[in-house]
Each structure stands twice: as C-alpha cells, then as structure tokens.
C-alpha positions as a LaTeX table, in Angstrom:
\begin{tabular}{lrrr}
\hline
Residue & $x$ (\AA) & $y$ (\AA) & $z$ (\AA) \\
\hline
Met1 & 38.85 & 2.61 & $-70.36$ \\
Thr2 & 39.90 & 0.20 & $-73.10$ \\
Leu3 & 38.18 & $-2.61$ & $-74.96$ \\
Tyr4 & 40.55 & $-5.59$ & $-75.20$ \\
Val5 & 39.70 & $-8.29$ & $-77.74$ \\
Asp6 & 41.29 & $-11.74$ & $-77.57$ \\
Ala7 & 41.20 & $-11.97$ & $-81.35$ \\
Asp8 & 42.59 & $-15.44$ & $-82.02$ \\
Ala9 & 39.56 & $-17.48$ & $-83.22$ \\
Cys10 & 37.20 & $-14.64$ & $-82.22$ \\
Pro11 & 34.02 & $-14.57$ & $-84.32$ \\
Val12 & 33.07 & $-11.01$ & $-83.26$ \\
Lys13 & 36.18 & $-8.92$ & $-84.04$ \\
Asp14 & 34.37 & $-6.76$ & $-86.59$ \\
Glu15 & 31.50 & $-6.17$ & $-84.19$ \\
Cys16 & 33.93 & $-5.09$ & $-81.46$ \\
Ile17 & 35.58 & $-2.58$ & $-83.78$ \\
Arg18 & 32.23 & $-1.26$ & $-84.98$ \\
Val19 & 30.89 & $-0.68$ & $-81.45$ \\
Ala20 & 34.19 & 0.80 & $-80.23$ \\
Glu21 & 34.25 & 3.24 & $-83.16$ \\
Arg22 & 30.62 & 4.25 & $-82.58$ \\
Leu23 & 31.21 & 4.86 & $-78.86$ \\
Ala24 & 34.67 & 6.45 & $-79.38$ \\
Thr25 & 36.29 & 3.84 & $-77.16$ \\
Pro26 & 39.91 & 2.75 & $-77.54$ \\
Cys27 & 40.03 & $-0.85$ & $-78.77$ \\
Val28 & 43.02 & $-3.20$ & $-78.69$ \\
Ile29 & 42.86 & $-6.29$ & $-80.89$ \\
Val30 & 45.40 & $-8.85$ & $-79.63$ \\
Cys31 & 46.42 & $-11.84$ & $-81.76$ \\
Asn32 & 49.28 & $-14.04$ & $-82.94$ \\
Gly33 & 48.97 & $-12.73$ & $-86.50$ \\
Gly34 & 46.94 & $-13.22$ & $-89.61$ \\
Leu35 & 44.78 & $-10.13$ & $-89.17$ \\
Arg36 & 44.78 & $-6.93$ & $-91.16$ \\
Pro37 & 45.16 & $-3.96$ & $-88.79$ \\
Ser38 & 42.34 & $-1.42$ & $-88.72$ \\
Asn39 & 43.03 & 2.09 & $-90.01$ \\
His40 & 40.80 & 3.66 & $-87.36$ \\
Pro41 & 42.84 & 5.77 & $-84.91$ \\
Leu42 & 41.03 & 4.29 & $-81.89$ \\
Val43 & 41.81 & 0.70 & $-82.90$ \\
Gln44 & 45.24 & $-0.75$ & $-82.18$ \\
Thr45 & 46.27 & $-4.22$ & $-83.32$ \\
Val46 & 48.88 & $-5.95$ & $-81.18$ \\
Phe47 & 50.70 & $-8.97$ & $-82.57$ \\
Val48 & 52.13 & $-11.17$ & $-79.84$ \\
Pro49 & 54.72 & $-13.94$ & $-80.35$ \\
Asp50 & 53.52 & $-17.38$ & $-81.38$ \\
Gly51 & 52.97 & $-19.67$ & $-78.46$ \\
Pro52 & 50.26 & $-20.93$ & $-76.19$ \\
Asp53 & 48.28 & $-18.23$ & $-74.43$ \\
Glu54 & 50.56 & $-15.33$ & $-75.44$ \\
Ala55 & 47.59 & $-13.10$ & $-76.35$ \\
Asp56 & 45.89 & $-14.08$ & $-73.09$ \\
Lys57 & 48.98 & $-13.18$ & $-71.06$ \\
Trp58 & 49.30 & $-9.82$ & $-72.81$ \\
Ile59 & 45.68 & $-8.91$ & $-72.09$ \\
Ala60 & 45.75 & $-10.21$ & $-68.50$ \\
Glu61 & 48.79 & $-8.05$ & $-67.71$ \\
Arg62 & 46.95 & $-4.88$ & $-68.82$ \\
Ala63 & 43.20 & $-5.25$ & $-68.22$ \\
Gly64 & 41.81 & $-3.81$ & $-65.03$ \\
Pro65 & 39.01 & $-1.75$ & $-63.53$ \\
Gly66 & 37.07 & 0.21 & $-66.15$ \\
Asp67 & 38.24 & $-2.01$ & $-69.01$ \\
Val68 & 36.16 & $-4.48$ & $-71.01$ \\
Val69 & 37.61 & $-7.80$ & $-72.23$ \\
Val70 & 36.04 & $-9.93$ & $-74.98$ \\
Thr71 & 37.24 & $-13.52$ & $-74.89$ \\
Gly72 & 36.17 & $-17.13$ & $-75.19$ \\
Asp73 & 39.11 & $-18.22$ & $-73.05$ \\
Ile74 & 37.82 & $-18.98$ & $-69.55$ \\
Pro75 & 41.17 & $-18.82$ & $-67.68$ \\
Leu76 & 41.82 & $-15.38$ & $-69.25$ \\
Ala77 & 38.28 & $-14.34$ & $-68.29$ \\
Ala78 & 38.94 & $-15.42$ & $-64.70$ \\
Arg79 & 42.15 & $-13.37$ & $-64.54$ \\
Ala80 & 40.44 & $-10.32$ & $-66.06$ \\
Val81 & 37.47 & $-10.57$ & $-63.67$ \\
Ala82 & 39.89 & $-10.88$ & $-60.73$ \\
Ala83 & 41.66 & $-7.72$ & $-61.97$ \\
Gly84 & 38.36 & $-5.83$ & $-61.97$ \\
Ala85 & 37.63 & $-5.77$ & $-65.71$ \\
Arg86 & 34.23 & $-6.45$ & $-67.24$ \\
Val87 & 34.29 & $-9.61$ & $-69.37$ \\
Leu88 & 32.03 & $-10.77$ & $-72.21$ \\
Arg89 & 32.03 & $-14.08$ & $-74.03$ \\
His90 & 31.44 & $-14.13$ & $-77.80$ \\
Asp91 & 27.74 & $-14.81$ & $-77.35$ \\
Gly92 & 27.33 & $-11.77$ & $-75.08$ \\
Thr93 & 27.31 & $-13.67$ & $-71.79$ \\
Ala94 & 28.85 & $-11.58$ & $-69.02$ \\
Leu95 & 31.43 & $-13.27$ & $-66.81$ \\
Thr96 & 31.42 & $-11.75$ & $-63.34$ \\
Pro97 & 32.80 & $-12.47$ & $-59.87$ \\
Ala98 & 29.45 & $-14.14$ & $-59.13$ \\
Asn99 & 29.62 & $-16.70$ & $-61.97$ \\
Ile100 & 33.25 & $-17.09$ & $-63.06$ \\
Gly101 & 33.98 & $-19.83$ & $-60.49$ \\
Asn102 & 31.16 & $-22.03$ & $-61.80$ \\
Val103 & 32.13 & $-21.37$ & $-65.42$ \\
Leu104 & 35.77 & $-22.24$ & $-64.71$ \\
Ala105 & 34.77 & $-25.42$ & $-62.82$ \\
Thr106 & 32.49 & $-26.49$ & $-65.69$ \\
Arg107 & 35.29 & $-25.90$ & $-68.19$ \\
Asp108 & 37.68 & $-28.04$ & $-66.12$ \\
Leu109 & 35.06 & $-30.78$ & $-65.71$ \\
Met110 & 34.39 & $-30.91$ & $-69.46$ \\
Ala111 & 38.14 & $-31.08$ & $-70.16$ \\
Asp112 & 38.43 & $-34.03$ & $-67.77$ \\
Leu113 & 35.46 & $-35.78$ & $-69.40$ \\
Arg114 & 36.95 & $-35.32$ & $-72.88$ \\
Ala115 & 40.30 & $-36.65$ & $-71.66$ \\
Ala116 & 38.66 & $-39.73$ & $-70.13$ \\
Asp117 & 36.51 & $-40.56$ & $-73.17$ \\
Pro118 & 38.22 & $-40.29$ & $-76.56$ \\
Phe119 & 34.81 & $-40.48$ & $-78.29$ \\
Arg120 & 33.57 & $-37.36$ & $-76.46$ \\
Gln121 & 35.37 & $-34.86$ & $-78.69$ \\
Gly122 & 34.12 & $-31.69$ & $-80.30$ \\
Gly123 & 30.49 & $-30.94$ & $-79.75$ \\
Gly124 & 28.86 & $-27.72$ & $-78.84$ \\
Arg125 & 26.60 & $-25.69$ & $-81.06$ \\
Gly126 & 27.56 & $-23.33$ & $-83.84$ \\
Phe127 & 27.73 & $-19.56$ & $-83.57$ \\
Thr128 & 24.39 & $-18.14$ & $-84.74$ \\
Lys129 & 23.01 & $-14.80$ & $-85.92$ \\
Ala130 & 21.14 & $-14.63$ & $-82.62$ \\
Asp131 & 24.46 & $-15.03$ & $-80.74$ \\
Arg132 & 25.97 & $-12.21$ & $-82.81$ \\
Ser133 & 22.98 & $-9.96$ & $-82.15$ \\
His134 & 23.01 & $-10.75$ & $-78.43$ \\
Phe135 & 26.75 & $-10.01$ & $-78.34$ \\
Leu136 & 26.32 & $-6.61$ & $-80.05$ \\
Asp137 & 23.63 & $-5.60$ & $-77.57$ \\
Ala138 & 25.64 & $-6.84$ & $-74.58$ \\
Leu139 & 28.84 & $-5.11$ & $-75.74$ \\
Asp140 & 27.02 & $-1.82$ & $-76.27$ \\
Arg141 & 25.45 & $-2.01$ & $-72.78$ \\
Thr142 & 28.72 & $-3.07$ & $-71.15$ \\
Leu143 & 30.80 & $-0.31$ & $-72.75$ \\
Arg144 & 28.18 & 2.32 & $-71.89$ \\
Ala145 & 28.10 & 1.13 & $-68.27$ \\
Ala146 & 31.90 & 1.24 & $-68.08$ \\
Met147 & 31.85 & 4.77 & $-69.54$ \\
Arg148 & 29.35 & 5.92 & $-66.90$ \\
Glu149 & 31.52 & 4.50 & $-64.10$ \\
Lys150 & 34.78 & 5.88 & $-65.46$ \\
Pro151 & 36.42 & 8.08 & $-62.80$ \\
Asp152 & 36.72 & 11.77 & $-63.65$ \\
Gly153 & 40.03 & 12.79 & $-65.09$ \\
Asp154 & 40.62 & 9.58 & $-67.06$ \\
\hline
\end{tabular}
C-alpha cells in the first residue's frame, strides 16, 4: 500500500505527508520540481521530466489495488480508479467507479463551454480551511480502510 500524491499545484502536500507519517504509510510525492524533499524515511519525492502530464503518467503506471492517489487531475483519477486504487480530490471528495464517469463528463463539458465562450474563464471557489479539514478526515479514513483491506503478506 502506497499513498501517491500528484504534487504539482497540490494544496494538501503537507497534510498528505503528516497523515502518512502518523499512519506509517509509504508516501510518494510526484512532481516536476520545485519541492524540497522530505527527510522522513517513509516519504519519497520523485521528480519527473518537464512536460504535460508527466507526473500523472508516472503515477498511473504504478497505482493499483490497495494504493491511495491524491489528485485534482480528473483523467489521472479515472486511470487510477480503473486500476483499482482509491482516489481523493484535494477537498476530500472520493472518486470511485460509481462517480468517476460523471465527474469526467462534467470536466469535459466545462472544458467545451470554456472553449466556446472566451469570457467564461477561471471561476470556481477558493480552497478553504473547511476543505483542508474535510481532506484530512477523508485521507485518514481512506488510508485506514486501505490498511484494513491490505492482503496478508504485503
């Protein structure tokens, strides 16, 4: 079981490391650079080459059953869910086989709307303390559930 964090533009990296350390869970922070690696032996920082979606590709190639992925990237989330990993967004929302199709369709629809209307850019709400708190609770619950389901011998 590993916690994979898509760390480029991730507002909850520190929270991921804190929960992983507390639960003694291996954590892999994946980014294009610009981060200081953690000194904790359970936390590994992986620097991928610059380029679109390189961190996403790296995570998608490795995440699978028993793993937890933290990402705001919906296509990566869809690939991780398909591979059997548990996925959390930065606000603590779980992405599952039951909801990932709708989330992906909504993302594509919004991209089409933004492309069709140049004045419909940006938007969305800011990341709040409540989002951070919800994320911490969700990550703790998700990692504990993954630990309970971990096959013996792993």
